[in-house]
C-alpha positions in Angstrom: 56.9 -229.9 -70.9 54.6 -229.0 -68.0 52.9 -225.6 -68.2 53.7 -223.3 -65.3 50.8 -222.5 -63.0 50.2 -219.1 -61.3 48.2 -218.2 -58.3 45.2 -216.4 -59.6 43.5 -214.3 -56.9 45.4 -211.2 -57.6 45.7 -212.1 -61.3 41.9 -212.5 -61.6 41.6 -208.9 -60.3 44.2 -207.8 -62.9 42.3 -209.6 -65.7 38.9 -208.3 -64.6 40.1 -204.7 -64.4 41.8 -205.0 -67.7 38.7 -206.5 -69.2 36.5 -203.7 -67.8 38.8 -200.9 -68.9 38.9 -202.2 -72.4 35.1 -202.9 -72.3 35.6 -206.4 -73.7 33.3 -209.3 -72.9 34.6 -212.8 -72.0 33.1 -214.0 -75.3 35.3 -211.5 -77.2 38.4 -212.6 -75.3 37.6 -216.3 -75.8 37.2 -215.8 -79.6 40.5 -213.9 -79.7 42.4 -216.7 -78.0 40.6 -219.5 -79.7 38.7 -221.1 -76.8 35.0 -221.3 -75.7 33.7 -218.7 -73.3 32.9 -221.4 -70.7 36.5 -222.6 -70.8 37.7 -219.0 -70.3 35.3 -218.5 -67.5 36.4 -221.6 -65.7 40.1 -220.6 -66.1 39.4 -217.1 -64.7 37.6 -218.6 -61.7 40.1 -221.3 -60.7 42.6 -220.8 -57.9 45.4 -221.5 -60.3 45.7 -220.6 -64.0 48.4 -221.6 -66.5 50.8 -218.8 -67.3 50.2 -219.4 -71.0 46.5 -218.7 -70.6 47.1 -215.7 -68.4 49.5 -214.3 -71.1 47.0 -215.0 -73.9 44.2 -213.2 -72.1 46.4 -210.1 -71.5 47.5 -210.3 -75.1 43.8 -210.4 -76.3 43.2 -207.3 -74.2 46.1 -205.6 -75.9 48.3 -205.2 -72.8 52.0 -205.5 -72.9 53.5 -208.3 -70.8 56.8 -207.5 -69.1 58.7 -209.9 -66.9 61.1 -208.2 -64.4 63.9 -209.4 -62.3 62.7 -209.5 -58.6 66.0 -208.3 -57.3 66.7 -205.4 -59.7 63.3 -204.6 -61.0 64.9 -204.5 -64.5 62.8 -205.9 -67.4 64.1 -209.3 -68.5 61.5 -210.1 -71.2 58.7 -208.1 -72.9 55.9 -209.1 -75.2 54.6 -206.0 -76.9 51.1 -206.1 -78.4 50.4 -203.6 -81.1 46.9 -202.3 -80.7 44.6 -201.7 -83.7 41.7 -199.4 -83.4 39.2 -201.8 -84.9 40.1 -204.5 -82.3 39.0 -202.5 -79.3 
């Protein structure tokens, strides 16, 4: 099955803001999701990124992921990440 791709200009901004607010380096994120920092950096600088990678990075930054219905704005799916103090 083909992995869905997302446009990443706005998403890169979201990821960089999340990274900055959590004070987490790319090295730390890469270690949490099991890839090399260079691979993460390349993913974060592409014009497209896999939805799977985007979700993993947000998960590594301890952000909830919520998918909402465009028409109703109602949550359709949610991935809740429990944050541990030692992980920040």
